[in-house]
N, CA, C and O of each residue as an XYZ file, in Angstrom:
232
protein
N     -33.957     14.234     37.036
C     -33.030     14.265     35.960
C     -31.417     14.376     37.438
O     -31.260     15.219     38.321
N     -30.807     13.506     37.190
C     -28.854     13.971     37.952
C     -28.906     15.155     37.368
O     -29.015     15.691     36.265
N     -28.789     15.377     38.506
C     -27.500     17.119     38.939
C     -26.506     16.307     39.762
O     -26.588     15.203     40.299
N     -25.626     17.138     39.689
C     -24.252     16.603     40.426
C     -24.386     17.672     42.006
O     -24.791     18.830     41.900
N     -24.099     17.245     43.012
C     -24.362     17.982     44.327
C     -23.464     18.734     44.252
O     -23.808     19.870     44.580
N     -21.824     18.592     43.797
C     -20.930     19.683     44.035
C     -19.991     19.454     42.989
O     -19.639     18.453     42.365
N     -19.582     21.065     42.962
C     -18.836     21.423     41.387
C     -17.993     20.674     41.378
O     -17.658     20.363     42.521
N     -17.267     20.040     40.361
C     -16.251     19.101     40.220
C     -14.853     19.676     40.012
O     -14.596     19.975     38.845
N     -13.966     19.873     40.859
C     -12.764     20.519     40.750
C     -11.500     20.565     39.515
O     -11.166     19.503     38.991
N     -10.932     21.689     39.162
C      -9.988     21.451     38.233
C      -9.409     20.009     38.362
O      -9.343     19.155     37.478
N      -8.981     19.923     39.734
C      -7.768     18.809     40.147
C      -8.608     17.496     39.804
O      -8.399     16.729     38.864
N      -9.284     17.436     40.463
C      -9.812     16.277     40.462
C     -10.492     15.523     38.664
O     -10.451     14.351     38.287
N     -11.038     16.733     37.943
C     -10.912     16.323     36.583
C      -9.902     15.913     35.856
O      -9.949     15.110     34.925
N      -8.487     16.763     36.509
C      -7.722     16.526     35.106
C      -6.688     15.040     36.210
O      -5.654     14.478     35.852
N      -7.300     14.862     37.230
C      -6.679     13.092     37.609
C      -7.824     12.375     37.202
O      -8.096     11.256     37.637
N      -8.454     12.952     36.432
C      -9.855     11.596     36.031
C      -9.346     11.523     34.251
O      -9.478     10.553     33.505
N      -8.768     12.833     33.925
C      -8.010     12.644     32.500
C      -7.174     12.111     32.020
O      -7.132     12.061     30.791
N      -6.225     11.530     32.774
C      -4.930     11.339     33.154
C      -4.340     10.363     32.010
O      -3.167     10.516     31.673
N      -5.221      9.250     31.341
C      -5.304      7.805     30.370
C      -5.741      8.438     29.913
O      -5.996      7.596     29.052
N      -6.736     10.323     29.094
C      -6.588      9.798     27.837
C      -5.646     10.476     27.313
O      -5.650     11.662     27.643
N      -4.572     10.046     26.383
C      -3.618     10.373     25.864
C      -3.589     10.153     24.648
O      -4.339      9.289     24.194
N      -2.680     10.904     23.766
C      -2.366     10.371     21.947
C      -1.505      9.625     22.069
O      -0.777      9.799     23.047
N      -1.211      8.487     21.149
C      -0.117      7.612     20.779
C       0.642      7.847     20.277
O       0.286      8.760     19.533
N       2.002      7.547     20.069
C       2.679      8.123     19.252
C       2.641      7.257     18.092
O       2.032      6.187     18.087
N       3.376      7.779     16.981
C       2.536      6.652     15.784
C       4.059      5.670     15.393
O       5.166      6.153     15.156
N       3.695      4.197     15.420
C       4.739      3.480     15.763
C       5.142      3.525     14.321
O       4.313      3.656     13.420
N       6.642      3.397     14.086
C       7.275      3.234     12.831
C       7.665      2.203     12.087
O       8.719      1.597     12.279
N       6.649      1.878     10.984
C       6.988      0.459      9.936
C       8.512      0.612      9.279
O       9.295      1.561      9.290
N       8.585     -0.457      8.816
C      10.251     -0.669      8.054
C       9.285     -0.385      6.133
O       8.155     -0.594      5.692
N      10.482      0.126      5.633
C       9.769      0.453      4.285
C      10.007     -1.118      3.293
O      10.992     -1.856      3.261
N       8.957     -1.202      2.709
C       8.990     -2.286      1.837
C      10.145     -2.466      1.110
O      10.656     -3.586      1.087
N      10.880     -1.094      0.222
C      11.750     -1.054     -0.302
C      13.604     -0.874     -0.069
O      14.563     -1.026     -0.825
N      13.443     -0.459      1.458
C      14.844     -0.478      1.720
C      15.181     -0.980      2.811
O      16.340     -1.218      3.153
N      13.643     -1.291      3.791
C      13.983     -1.847      5.058
C      13.770     -0.575      6.313
O      13.104     -0.627      7.347
N      14.650      0.588      5.735
C      14.390      1.150      6.849
C      13.276      1.359      7.713
O      12.204      0.963      7.256
N      13.249      1.954      9.007
C      12.270      2.401      9.431
C      11.282      3.962      9.066
O      11.885      4.984      8.737
N      10.055      3.943      9.159
C       9.315      4.867      8.338
C       8.358      5.405      9.347
O       8.293      4.804     10.419
N       7.771      6.224      9.198
C       6.426      6.660      9.615
C       5.204      6.189      8.820
O       5.070      6.946      7.859
N       4.221      5.202      8.839
C       2.939      4.770      8.264
C       2.402      6.462      7.467
O       2.117      7.505      8.055
N       2.426      6.137      5.769
C       1.625      7.038      5.322
C       2.736      8.424      5.108
O       2.456      9.568      4.749
N       3.502      8.084      5.318
C       4.570      8.969      4.439
C       5.120      8.719      3.464
O       4.959      7.554      3.101
N       5.787      9.382      2.785
C       7.575      8.993      2.144
C       8.839      8.569      2.612
O       9.644      9.462      2.877
N       9.217      7.276      2.785
C      10.509      7.186      2.849
C      11.490      8.263      2.822
O      11.802      8.897      1.814
N      11.898      8.408      3.851
C      13.456      9.514      3.859
C      14.538      9.049      3.072
O      15.037      9.777      2.214
N      14.943      7.905      3.287
C      15.848      7.311      3.172
C      16.018      6.841      1.324
O      17.064      6.845      0.676
N      14.908      6.548      0.936
C      15.329      5.846     -0.599
C      13.756      7.152     -1.592
O      13.438      7.048     -2.776
N      13.388      7.775     -0.974
C      12.237      8.284     -1.232
C      11.030      7.370     -2.155
O      10.368      7.574     -3.173
N      11.131      6.625     -1.483
C       8.925      5.566     -2.272
C       8.323      5.822     -1.283
O       8.610      6.018     -0.102
N       6.847      5.792     -2.276
C       6.019      5.382     -1.418
C       4.964      5.217     -1.960
O       4.270      6.058     -2.531
N       4.682      3.521     -1.733
C       3.271      3.447     -2.185
C       3.975      2.309     -3.596
O       3.125      1.775     -4.310
N       5.472      2.016     -3.901
C       5.407      1.066     -4.695
C       6.224      2.298     -5.518
O       7.233      1.976     -6.145
N       5.923      3.261     -5.515
C       6.465      4.529     -6.361
C       7.535      5.134     -6.265
O       7.740      5.443     -5.091
N       8.553      5.547     -7.142
C       9.383      6.995     -6.249
C       8.548      8.671     -6.427
O       8.094      9.418     -7.295
N       8.676      8.611     -5.465
C       8.197      9.722     -5.475
C       9.499     11.257     -5.496
O       9.577     12.328     -6.098
N      10.200     10.618     -4.606
C      11.052     11.733     -4.475
C      12.884     11.353     -4.274
O      13.424     10.390     -3.730
N      13.375     12.358     -4.850
C      14.757     12.141     -5.384
C      15.839     12.520     -4.711
O      16.297     13.656     -4.589
N      16.371     11.127     -4.115
C      17.214     11.259     -2.627
C      18.759     10.648     -3.009
O      19.137      9.618     -3.568
N      19.266     11.510     -2.573
C      21.045     11.306     -3.259
C      21.584      9.911     -2.097
O      22.718      9.439     -2.183
């Protein structure tokens, strides 16, 4: 059975894990008004989600 000969230091472990990062969500354009909005969220400018008016926006 494979067993490590030496303990992996914190610095070496963190250097190896530098590429495991969460990606920022890319904004999509709203199909109603065309403004950018996050996916699966109500559009902050027009208040539509999934083709239905969900929020009253002034």
